[in-house]
C-alpha positions as CSV (number, residue, x, y, z in Angstrom):
1,M,0.0,0.0,0.0
2,P,1.2,3.5,-0.7
3,Q,2.3,5.5,2.3
4,H,2.1,9.0,0.9
5,K,-1.0,11.0,0.0
6,G,0.3,11.7,-3.5
7,A,1.0,8.0,-4.1
8,V,-2.6,7.1,-3.0
9,R,-3.9,9.6,-5.5
10,R,-1.7,8.3,-8.2
11,V,-3.0,4.7,-7.6
12,R,-6.6,6.0,-7.9
13,L,-5.9,7.9,-11.1
14,T,-4.0,5.0,-12.6
15,E,-6.8,2.6,-11.9
16,K,-9.3,5.0,-13.5
17,R,-7.2,5.4,-16.6
18,R,-6.5,1.7,-16.9
19,T,-10.2,0.8,-16.9
20,A,-11.0,3.6,-19.4
21,N,-8.2,2.5,-21.8
22,K,-9.2,-1.2,-21.5
23,G,-12.8,-0.3,-22.5
24,L,-11.5,1.6,-25.6
25,K,-9.4,-1.4,-26.6
26,V,-12.3,-3.8,-26.1
27,D,-14.5,-1.6,-28.2
28,L,-11.9,-1.6,-31.0
29,R,-11.7,-5.4,-30.9
30,K,-15.5,-5.7,-31.1
31,L,-15.5,-3.4,-34.2
32,L,-12.8,-5.4,-35.8
33,K,-14.7,-8.7,-35.3
34,E,-17.8,-7.2,-36.7
35,F,-15.9,-6.0,-39.8
36,D,-14.2,-9.4,-40.3
37,A,-17.6,-11.1,-40.2
38,A,-19.0,-8.9,-43.1
39,P,-16.5,-6.6,-44.7
40,A,-18.7,-6.0,-47.8
41,K,-21.6,-4.7,-45.8
42,S,-19.8,-2.2,-43.6
43,A,-18.3,0.5,-45.7
44,D,-19.2,3.1,-43.0
45,G,-17.9,0.7,-40.5
46,L,-14.5,1.0,-42.1
47,K,-14.4,4.7,-41.6
48,T,-15.4,4.3,-38.0
49,I,-12.7,1.7,-37.4
50,Q,-10.1,3.9,-39.1
51,S,-11.0,7.0,-37.1
52,R,-11.0,4.9,-33.9
53,L,-7.5,3.5,-34.7
54,D,-6.2,7.1,-35.3
55,K,-7.6,8.3,-32.0
56,L,-6.1,5.4,-30.1
57,A,-2.7,5.9,-31.8
58,R,-2.8,9.6,-30.9
59,K,-3.5,8.7,-27.3
60,G,-0.7,6.1,-27.3
61,L,-2.9,3.1,-26.6
62,V,-1.8,1.4,-29.8
63,H,1.4,2.0,-31.7
64,K,1.0,4.2,-34.7
65,N,2.6,1.6,-37.0
66,F,0.0,-0.9,-35.8
67,A,-2.8,1.5,-36.6
68,A,-1.4,2.2,-40.0
69,N,-0.9,-1.5,-40.8
70,K,-4.4,-2.4,-39.6
71,K,-6.0,0.4,-41.6
72,S,-4.2,-0.7,-44.7
73,K,-5.3,-4.3,-44.3
74,L,-8.9,-3.4,-43.6
75,A,-9.1,-1.1,-46.6
76,R,-7.7,-3.9,-48.8
77,A,-10.2,-6.4,-47.4
78,A,-13.1,-4.0,-48.0
79,K,-11.9,-3.4,-51.6
80,V,-11.7,-7.2,-52.3
81,A,-15.1,-7.8,-50.7
82,A,-16.8,-5.0,-52.7
């Protein structure tokens, strides 16, 4: 257990951030699974996923190269499906 007031506050803040970040990543995984199930139907879903990836990369939750690579693969899959 933390002994100092500041450390106690930091623990609280870290836990709050961790749960928020985990929720964002879980939402991204759900969107990716939905897109993989039917890439042809979700053209607007592709835009949503791409913007979500950009936002997570800006926040540092996913690496920017991961986001770019994933966006490229999804766009290619959507093009093939269309």
